[in-house]
N, C-alpha and C positions, 0 to 999 in steps of 0.2 A: 498128339496125332491130329491131322486135319480131318475135318468132318467132310463126308462126301454127299453131294446133292445132285440129284437127276432132275432135268427140266425137259418137258416135251410140249411141242407146238406143231401145228399142221405145216406151216410154211412161214416165210418171212417177207410176204408181200407188204405193200404200204398199208398200214392200218393202225388204229389206235391201240389195240391190244398188242400188236406187234412192237409198236413204239414203247409201250409200257414194259414189255419184256426186255428191250434194250436198256431201258432205264434201270431195271433190276440187275441186269448182267453188269452194267457199269458201276453200280453202287455196291454190290456185295464185296466183302473183304476176302480177296483171293489168297491171302496169306494164312487165312483160317479155314477157308472152305474150297474144296476141290469141286468144280463144277462141271458136269457133263450135260451137254445140250443135244437132245435128240430131235431133229427136224425131219418130219415124215417125208416132205418133198423139198429138196434143196433148191428152191426157187424163190424169187423175190428180190427186190432192190436192196432190202435190208440185210441180205446174207453177208454182203461186204462190210457191214458195220458191226459184226459179232467181235467183241474184244479178243485180242490175241490170247489173253490168259484163260479164255474159256475153251474147254475141249469139245469140239464139234465131232459128235460120233458119226461113224461111217454110214453113208446113205445105204438104205435097204430098199430094194426095188418093190418087194411085196408091200411094205408100208406106204411106198410112194404110189402104190396103185389104188389106195383107198379113195382118193378124189381125182385121180388122173382121168383124162378122156378114155371112154370105153374102148375106142379103137386102139389106143396105146396099151391098155391092159390086155387086150386080145393078142396084140403083136408080141407081148412079153410072154405069152403062153399061160397066163394065169386064169384059166377057165373057171376055176373054183371061185375066185374073187369076183369075176365078172358075173357069174351066175348068182352069187350071194347078193351082190348089189342090185341086180334085177329083181330078185325075190324080195329084198328089203323095200324097194319101191313099190312093188305090188302090195305088200302088207301095209305100207304106209297110206296108200291110196285107198285101200279098204277101210282103214281106221278113219281117215278123214271124211269119206263118203258116209260111213256109219254115224259119225258124230256131226256131220254137216259142218266141217271146218274148212276154212280157206287158207289158213296160215300153213306155210310149208316147214315151219321150224323143227317139227318132229322128225323130219325125213333123216337128218344126220344121225339121230339116236337109233333109228331102225337099221341104217347102214352099219353103224358101229356094232350093234348087237349081232348082226349077221356075219360081218367080216372079221372081227377081232379074233375069234377062235381059229381062223385060218392062218393068222400070222404067227411068225417064229417068236419064241420066248426071247427076252432080253436079259436073261439071268447070267449070260456070259460076262456081263459087265460087273458082276458081283453084287454085294448087298450095299445099299445107300442108307445114310442116316435120315434123309428126307427125300421123297419123290414128288415133284409138282407137275400136275397136269394143268397146263395154262389156258387151254381153251376146250369148250365142250365139242363133242361128247368125250367123257372121261374114262372110257372102258380100258384103253391101252395101258395106262399107268397102273390101273387097278389090277388087270389080269396078267400083264406081261413083265412087270418090273418087281424086283425084290428090294424091299425097303422097310425100315423100322417104323416110319410114319409116312403117311400119304396125304397130300393136300390137293384139293381141286379148286380152281378159280371161277368165279362168276363175273362175267363182263357184260352180261345182258340185262336189260330191264324187263323182268318176267311179267310185268303188267301189260306189256305190249305184244306178247307172243302167245300162241296156243300150243301146248305140249301135252304129250301123253304122260301125265304126272306119275301114275303108277309105274310105268316103264322106266322113267328117269330116277324116280326114288330108289330103285334097286341099286343104281350105280352111286348116286350121291351118298346114300346112307352108309356105304361101306368105307367112305374115306374118314380119316381121323379128324380132319378139319376142312371146313369150306371157307374159302377167302373171298369176301365181298369188297368191291371197290368204293362203296359209298353207303351211307345209311338208307338212302332211298332205294338203292338197288337191293339191299338186305330186306327192307319192308316188303317189297314186291316179291321177292323170292320166297319169303316165309308165308306169304298168302297161299302160294302154291304148295310149299313143302313145310308146314308148320312144325312138323316133328324134328326138324333139323336145327332148331333155334340154338340149342347148346353147342353145336359144332361151328357156328358162325365166328369168324375173326375178321375185322375190318382192317384192310391194308389198302391204302389209296394207291393209284398209279404213281410209280416212282419216276420223278422227273429231276434232271440236274439243270439248274439255270445256267451254269457255266457252259455245259454241253450245247444247249439250245442257242445261246448267244454266239458261241464259237462257229457253230454250223451256219448260222445266219450270215456270217461274214465271209464265208468260203466262196461265194459266187456272185458275180454281177448280173442281175436279171433285167437290167434297164432296157435291153433289147426286146424283152417280151412283155414287160410291164412298163411302158413308156409314160413319162411325165408329161401331162398336157395341162396348160394353164386353165384353171377353173374346173377341171375334171377330178372328181373324187374316185379314188380306186378302192373298190371293195374286193376282198379276197375270201375264198372258202377252200377248205381242204378236206378230202374224204373220198370214200368209195362211191361210185356211181350206182347207188342201190336205193331201194324204197325208204329205208330208215332215214337216210341223209336228206331226202326231200329236194334234191337238186332239180328235179323235174318241174318244180314250181318257182324256181329262181327267175325264169324269163317273165313270169307274170308279176312277181314282186318287183323286178327291176323296172318293168314297164310303168308300174304304179309310182315308183320313185321318180321316173322321168316326167310322169304326168303332174307331179308336184313342183316341177320346175327346177329339179335338182339333177344336174348332169353327172352321170356316174358310168363307170365301166366296171363290171363284175368279172373277176378272173377266178376260175375254178380249177384247182389242181387235183387230179385224181384219174380214176379209170373204173370200168366195171360195166355190168350187164345193161345198166340203164342208159348208156351213152346215146344209143339211137333215139330212145324216147326223149332225152334231154335236148338233143339236136332238133327233133321235130317240134318240140315246144318253143325252142328259140325262133325257129322259122314262123310258127303260128303267131307268136307275139311280135315278130318283125324286130327282134332284138339282136340281129346278127352282129351289129357294130357295138353292142353294149355287153353282151354276155359271151366271154371268151373261155373255151375249154383248153386248158394248157396241157392236158394229158398227165401221164405218169411222171413223177419226179422223185428220185431217191432221197433228195434233200429239199423238203418243202419250206424250210425256214427262211431262205432268202426272199422267197415270194411273199411270205407273211410280213416280213420286215419292209418290203417294198410297197405295201398297201397302206391306205389311210385308215380303213376300218376293217376289222375282221368279223365276218358273219358266219354263224353256225345255224343253218335254217332247218334243222332236223325235225322229223316227225317224232322220233324218240332216240335216247341215248342211254347207255349205262352211265358213263362219265366220259365226256369227250376230252381227250388228251389235248387236241389241238386248241381248245379254249384256253387251257392253262399255258400252253406254249405261246399263244398270242399275248396273253397277259405278261409272260416273262419278257416278251419283245415289246412291251409297253404300247400296245395297240388298243384303241377303243374296241370293245368287243360287244357284238350283238348276238344273242341267242333267241330262238323261238321258245314259246312256252310249252315245251314238251314236258312229260310227267316229272322228270328229275331235274328240271331246270334250276330249281332254287338250291340244289346241291352244287351247281356249277359256279355260281357267282352271287354277289349281293347286288340286287337291282339298284341301279342309279349310284352304286359305290364303286365298283370295279367292273362294271358292264352294265348292259341294258337288256332286259327281257321284253320281247315284243310278241304280239299275238301270232298264233299259227296261221290264221286266215290271211290270204295273200294280200288283199287290198289294205287291211289294217297293218300287216307287217311293213308293207311298202310306206304307208303313211308314217309309221313310227320310226323307220330307218331315215326317212327324209327329214323328220323332225330333229333327230339326233345330228345329222349332217349340218343342218342349219344352226344348231346350237353349239357353236365352237367353244363356249366356256364349259359346257358340260363334258364335251370330248376331252378338253384339256385337264379337267378335274378327274376324269377317269384315268387318264394317262399318269397324272401326278401321284394318284393313290397307288398305282401299279409300280411306279418308280420307288416308292418308299416301302414296298413290302416284297418279301422274298417268297416267290412261288415255287421254289425248288423244295423238295421234301425227301431228300435222300435218307433222312432219319427213319422213314417208314421201313427201311430195310431191317432195323433192329426188331421188328415184329416177326420177321422171318427167322432171325436168329433165335428168337424166343420159342418158335415152333419146334426148331431143331433141338433146343436144350430142355424142352419139357420132359 
């Protein structure tokens, strides 16, 4: 008899966790496991990439109202959810003011605590052998899904955010297992929640080398990333948000140019920081050098078209795009964020540069001038398999425990 698995995620916008989920959905053995995927909001470019063999559960408008614009929630007539979200924000603001915190990471947990009791049960889908909550907060799978075992995923470096640990522990602690995507993410998480050590299971983001290479060949992007003689093409992919640090790219790019190295830096993504990034581009007079390409459902052709892939983040759990760039045999540069050493081996399959803008620019310029190092990085990547579909066996083990 086939085992039943339930997986929940907020939406399928372009993002590292979302791509990781697609890797899992593609890797899991559908002849042995029956997969139900519950997406709270049926939005995002990755919705079209859900494998046909996965059962996408029907959209529920109350669940879709957890993060939808307030006006939309009001229009749907869900006054209770609207008021709950307003009350959650008020509670969160009181907490941050009392504790003199500036980080907004706890807000989502406050919203989940207030809104989840107002959502309908999902017991109509029956009992599952395993239920997976793929993104925080994890209240819904815990309270609304019937399953023999429940697992919650960590995608965040907890050393970089401020949360209400007492509040979150009530949720994390009720799960059978907590999946971490790297040893560094585990270490940071356990500093906040040391009592959960025995629940931790390490499962890296699942990536298929074949899938990434196939996707990279599907589109010709030479009209957007034009080849220019003597010009080095840099590329970054991610949400336009504080952790990704794209607002500092214009300054870093200017420093590279000051080193006498001509570059164009193409950024694929979207997000709330777009206006800030555009302002910084103007301030640094990098309009011709830093180009925002916007949302792309398939970022791989853009990575393939570049000469060097750069991940300039302030912090990461584990950047999926770094591994994807390595699969596409690109020299990879990452900044020295806290978990950087878990992403690559410095000077072996990539380069770690300082977070400070001028030093980062100098180091990237040095790499560009050092063609032998770039070729050595690419050669190493060519001889190593960065796909890790075997990680799915650890999920099977959770089901069979």
